[in-house]
C-alpha positions as a Markdown table, in Angstrom:
| # | Residue | x | y | z |
|---|---|---|---|---|
| 1 | Met | 107.3 | 88.4 | 97.1 |
| 2 | Ile | 108.0 | 91.9 | 98.4 |
| 3 | Ala | 107.6 | 94.9 | 96.2 |
| 4 | Val | 109.2 | 98.3 | 96.9 |
| 5 | Asp | 107.3 | 101.6 | 96.4 |
| 6 | Thr | 108.8 | 104.8 | 95.0 |
| 7 | Asn | 109.2 | 106.6 | 98.3 |
| 8 | Val | 111.4 | 103.9 | 99.8 |
| 9 | Leu | 113.5 | 103.9 | 96.6 |
| 10 | Ile | 113.9 | 107.7 | 96.8 |
| 11 | Tyr | 115.0 | 107.4 | 100.5 |
| 12 | Ala | 117.4 | 104.7 | 99.6 |
| 13 | His | 118.9 | 106.9 | 96.8 |
| 14 | Arg | 119.0 | 110.4 | 98.4 |
| 15 | Arg | 121.8 | 110.7 | 100.9 |
| 16 | Asp | 120.3 | 113.9 | 102.2 |
| 17 | Ser | 117.1 | 112.0 | 103.3 |
| 18 | Gly | 116.7 | 111.5 | 107.0 |
| 19 | Trp | 115.7 | 107.9 | 106.2 |
| 20 | Tyr | 118.7 | 107.2 | 103.8 |
| 21 | Glu | 120.6 | 104.8 | 106.0 |
| 22 | Gln | 117.6 | 102.7 | 106.9 |
| 23 | Ala | 116.1 | 102.6 | 103.4 |
| 24 | Ala | 119.4 | 101.9 | 101.7 |
| 25 | Gln | 120.1 | 99.0 | 104.1 |
| 26 | Arg | 116.6 | 97.5 | 103.7 |
| 27 | Val | 116.7 | 97.7 | 99.8 |
| 28 | Arg | 120.3 | 96.3 | 99.9 |
| 29 | Glu | 119.1 | 93.4 | 102.1 |
| 30 | Leu | 116.3 | 92.6 | 99.6 |
| 31 | Ala | 118.6 | 92.8 | 96.6 |
| 32 | Glu | 121.2 | 90.5 | 98.2 |
| 33 | Arg | 119.0 | 87.9 | 99.9 |
| 34 | Gly | 118.5 | 85.8 | 96.8 |
| 35 | Ala | 114.7 | 85.6 | 97.0 |
| 36 | Pro | 112.6 | 87.3 | 94.4 |
| 37 | Trp | 111.7 | 90.9 | 95.1 |
| 38 | Ala | 110.0 | 93.4 | 92.9 |
| 39 | Ile | 109.8 | 97.0 | 91.7 |
| 40 | Pro | 106.7 | 98.0 | 89.6 |
| 41 | Trp | 107.7 | 99.7 | 86.4 |
| 42 | Gln | 105.4 | 102.6 | 87.4 |
| 43 | Cys | 107.7 | 103.1 | 90.5 |
| 44 | Val | 110.8 | 103.2 | 88.3 |
| 45 | His | 109.2 | 105.9 | 86.2 |
| 46 | Glu | 108.0 | 107.9 | 89.2 |
| 47 | Phe | 111.5 | 107.5 | 90.8 |
| 48 | Leu | 113.1 | 109.2 | 87.8 |
| 49 | Ala | 110.5 | 112.0 | 87.9 |
| 50 | Val | 110.8 | 112.7 | 91.6 |
| 51 | Ala | 114.6 | 112.2 | 92.1 |
| 52 | Thr | 115.4 | 114.6 | 89.2 |
| 53 | His | 112.7 | 117.2 | 90.2 |
| 54 | Ser | 114.2 | 120.6 | 91.2 |
| 55 | Gly | 111.0 | 121.6 | 92.9 |
| 56 | Ile | 111.4 | 118.7 | 95.3 |
| 57 | Phe | 115.2 | 118.5 | 95.8 |
| 58 | Asp | 117.8 | 121.2 | 95.9 |
| 59 | Pro | 119.9 | 120.1 | 94.1 |
| 60 | Pro | 118.0 | 117.3 | 92.4 |
| 61 | Ser | 119.7 | 114.1 | 91.3 |
| 62 | Ser | 121.0 | 114.4 | 87.8 |
| 63 | Pro | 119.4 | 112.1 | 85.2 |
| 64 | Thr | 122.8 | 110.3 | 85.1 |
| 65 | Glu | 122.7 | 109.7 | 88.9 |
| 66 | Ala | 119.1 | 108.6 | 88.9 |
| 67 | Val | 119.6 | 106.2 | 86.0 |
| 68 | Gly | 122.8 | 104.9 | 87.6 |
| 69 | Gln | 120.9 | 104.1 | 90.8 |
| 70 | Ile | 118.2 | 102.2 | 88.9 |
| 71 | Glu | 120.9 | 100.2 | 87.1 |
| 72 | Ile | 122.4 | 99.2 | 90.4 |
| 73 | Trp | 119.1 | 97.8 | 91.6 |
| 74 | Phe | 118.6 | 96.1 | 88.2 |
| 75 | Glu | 121.9 | 94.2 | 88.8 |
| 76 | Ser | 120.1 | 92.2 | 91.5 |
| 77 | Pro | 119.5 | 88.8 | 89.9 |
| 78 | Ala | 116.4 | 88.3 | 92.0 |
| 79 | Leu | 114.7 | 91.5 | 91.0 |
| 80 | Val | 111.4 | 91.2 | 89.2 |
| 81 | Leu | 110.1 | 94.2 | 87.3 |
| 82 | Leu | 106.3 | 94.3 | 87.4 |
| 83 | Asn | 103.8 | 95.5 | 84.8 |
| 84 | Glu | 100.2 | 95.2 | 83.9 |
| 85 | Arg | 99.0 | 91.7 | 83.1 |
| 86 | Ser | 95.9 | 90.3 | 81.5 |
| 87 | Gly | 92.8 | 91.2 | 83.6 |
| 88 | His | 94.5 | 94.4 | 84.9 |
| 89 | Trp | 91.4 | 96.6 | 84.1 |
| 90 | Arg | 89.1 | 94.4 | 86.1 |
| 91 | Leu | 91.4 | 94.4 | 89.1 |
| 92 | Leu | 92.0 | 98.2 | 88.9 |
| 93 | Arg | 88.3 | 98.9 | 88.4 |
| 94 | Asp | 87.5 | 96.9 | 91.6 |
| 95 | Leu | 90.2 | 98.5 | 93.7 |
| 96 | Val | 89.1 | 102.0 | 92.6 |
| 97 | Ser | 85.5 | 101.3 | 93.2 |
| 98 | Arg | 85.9 | 99.5 | 96.6 |
| 99 | Gly | 88.5 | 101.9 | 97.9 |
| 100 | His | 86.6 | 105.1 | 96.8 |
| 101 | Val | 89.7 | 106.1 | 94.9 |
| 102 | Arg | 89.9 | 109.3 | 92.9 |
| 103 | Gly | 92.4 | 111.8 | 91.7 |
| 104 | Pro | 96.1 | 111.1 | 92.4 |
| 105 | Arg | 95.2 | 108.0 | 94.4 |
| 106 | Val | 94.4 | 106.2 | 91.1 |
| 107 | His | 98.2 | 105.9 | 90.7 |
| 108 | Asp | 98.3 | 104.0 | 94.0 |
| 109 | Ala | 95.5 | 101.8 | 92.9 |
| 110 | Arg | 97.4 | 101.0 | 89.7 |
| 111 | Ile | 100.5 | 100.0 | 91.7 |
| 112 | Ala | 98.4 | 97.9 | 94.0 |
| 113 | Ala | 96.7 | 96.2 | 91.0 |
| 114 | Val | 100.0 | 95.5 | 89.4 |
| 115 | Cys | 101.4 | 94.1 | 92.6 |
| 116 | Leu | 98.4 | 91.8 | 93.3 |
| 117 | Ala | 98.3 | 90.5 | 89.7 |
| 118 | Asn | 102.0 | 89.6 | 89.9 |
| 119 | Gly | 101.8 | 87.7 | 93.2 |
| 120 | Val | 103.2 | 90.4 | 95.5 |
| 121 | Thr | 102.3 | 89.6 | 99.1 |
| 122 | Glu | 103.8 | 92.7 | 100.7 |
| 123 | Leu | 104.4 | 96.3 | 99.5 |
| 124 | Trp | 107.1 | 98.3 | 101.3 |
| 125 | Thr | 106.0 | 101.9 | 101.4 |
| 126 | Val | 105.7 | 104.8 | 103.8 |
| 127 | Asp | 102.5 | 105.9 | 102.0 |
| 128 | Arg | 99.6 | 105.2 | 104.4 |
| 129 | Glu | 97.1 | 105.6 | 101.5 |
| 130 | Phe | 97.9 | 102.0 | 100.4 |
| 131 | Gly | 95.9 | 100.9 | 103.5 |
| 132 | Arg | 92.8 | 101.4 | 101.4 |
| 133 | Phe | 93.7 | 98.2 | 99.6 |
| 134 | Pro | 93.4 | 95.4 | 102.2 |
| 135 | Glu | 94.1 | 92.7 | 99.7 |
| 136 | Leu | 97.8 | 93.9 | 99.8 |
| 137 | Arg | 99.8 | 93.7 | 102.9 |
| 138 | Val | 101.5 | 97.1 | 103.4 |
| 139 | Arg | 104.6 | 97.6 | 105.6 |
| 140 | Asn | 106.8 | 100.6 | 106.4 |
| 141 | Pro | 110.3 | 99.0 | 106.3 |
| 142 | Leu | 111.9 | 102.0 | 107.9 |
| 143 | Val | 110.3 | 101.6 | 111.3 |
| 144 | Ser | 110.5 | 98.6 | 113.7 |
| 145 | Ala | 107.6 | 96.2 | 113.4 |
């Protein structure tokens, strides 16, 4: 199963992004292909925070626009929303310890742990920091492989 990170979701939502066309097309392909795909709940929350942040976008997305975008993705019958599962602490602890994770990268470890616990085999992201978790295949879907 493929999971999508916040940054790809932001690019797929923000028409003023230089990556809008590629990201929107890739997320649309996932949503329409019929196979299970995933968004961690943590990325849904982060999407809302980033898309509506006036210090990041001028103008930011309104809460109504951001929520509306999420609801469009939620319409995909194959979408799986990921959350912590039993054993989450053990997995997170190991990822943090082995990856020498600290500060804001703990959030990345949390997303990696949630993905791994839920059977995600590939995370679509433009964040290279996820490379510190070799258990999870990371791919930038916005560039040719």
